[in-house]
N, C-alpha and C positions, 0 to 999 in steps of 0.2 A: 539690553538688559544692563551692561553690564556699566553706564552713566548712571540708571534708578538706583541701584546697590550701596554705590558710591554718594550720595544725593541722602537718601536716607541717613548711612550712616557720617556722615557732613551737621544735617540737622541735630542728630541726637547729642552730637558731641559740641554743637553750638546750643543744647538751649542746654545742659550740664550744667555752668553757670549760673544759668538764671533763680531766682527768690522763686520760690512758687507761695504764693496769697491763696487762700483758698476762702471760700462762700461756703457757709451752713446752709444748706436748702431742708428744708420738713415739709416731706415727702404726705401725703394725705393717707390712711389707713380705712381699709374698708374690713369690715365684718359679714359673714350673711350668718344666717338660721334658715333653714327649712319648717314648715309646718305640715303635719300629716294626719286628720280627722277628718270631725266634720264636725261643725253645728248649727243651728237654727235661729234664723234672725229675722225677725218682725217686719213686716214692712215699716221704711223708716228705721228702724232701729241698728245698734250696730254692738257687733262681738269685737271683745278684743282675745286674738289670737294666741300671743305671746309675746313676750318679749326678751331685754338684757342689761344688764349696766356693766360698767365698769368704772375704773378709777387708781390711779398712780399721781403719784408724791418722789419728787426727790430734792434731795439736798445736793448743794453742792460743795465740796469741802475746801475749796478755795475761795473763803467768803462767805456771804449772807445771801447768793441766788438760794431760790426755792421757785419749784416750779409744779406745779400741780393740774390734773384736769381730768372731766369725768367725759362718761358718752352715753349715749342710753339709745337703744334701737327698738323695733317693737314692730307689730304689723296689726291690722283690726279690717272687718269687712264690714261694710254698710249696706241694705237691701234698700231700692226702691220698688216697688213693680208698681207698673206701669199696665195700667185696666183699659186695651185700647176700645173693649167692647164699650165700658161704662162709658169712655170722651167720645164713642160715637155716638152712642145716644141722650149727651147731654147734649151734641153738637146738633141732633134731628130734633132736640126741644121737647125728647122724653126721660122720663124718672131714669135718673144714671142710675140709679140703687135697685134698682127691681131689675131682680136677676131673669136670665133667660126663660123664656117658655121653649126655648125650640128645643130642650134637653135631648138625645137620643138615649136608648137604654144604653149602646157604649161609653155615654160620657158619663152615666150616672156607673156604671161599673167602674169606671177608672177609677173617678170621686171614691167610690168604696173601698180599690186597691188604696190607693193614695190615704185615705183614710188606715188602712191597715196598716201599710208599710211605719206608718208615724205612730204608730202604738207599739210598736216592733223597737224604732226608734228610740220610743220612751221609756219603755223599760230597761232595754239596753245604758240607756245614759243613769236610770235609777240603778242598776245595780253597780254601776261604778260612783256611785257618788255622785255625781252630777243633777243635784236637785229642782236647779232652774229649770236646767234644758228639758230634764224633763215633765216636767210642768207645760213649759211649753210647750212640747212634744202633743201632750195631751188634749193643752188645750184648741190647738191647731185638729188633731185626728176627732175631738168630737164636734167640730165643725165643718169636717166633712162627708164622718157619718151620719146616716139617719134612724131613727128608730133603736129597734132592739140595740145593735151594735153600737152606739151611744149612748143611752145606758149603760152599756157594759163598760164602755171606756174608761167614763163618769167613776163606777164606783171603784175599779182599778184604779183610778188614778189616787182617791180617796184616799186604800185600803196604802198603797205600794207611800203614797207624800203627805202621808199624816202632818198636821201641823204643829 
């Protein structure tokens, strides 16, 4: 134990007479941001969620050295809907654009509920002033709803989103 202490002291005394040379290494910087919300993205479409940018410039007092940097960051989402049922019909040589004929009453109710949910979302977006998102939600809702409900959604859309 005693020899270890002497060794450490001897090393520090021996290295005290050396001239230290340094090298500057610029480490990367990381910034994060978060997004909390919801967006409607059509099939094959992209929505920008948000972003930020920053810049800096510095000048050396010793000479003419100047430096500057800019950084940009952001987030987006892209949606692609893969309709396996349509792909299956196409592979079997059937009309891939035709609607399924074996729709159950439960499927119909689920479709109507999805349309109603889209109308509620469209109202919320319209009240927040996000008119493009509201238009997209109404368009999707009208495609899900049928009969009188589709007519009501279309009339509400025209009333709230006047061009």
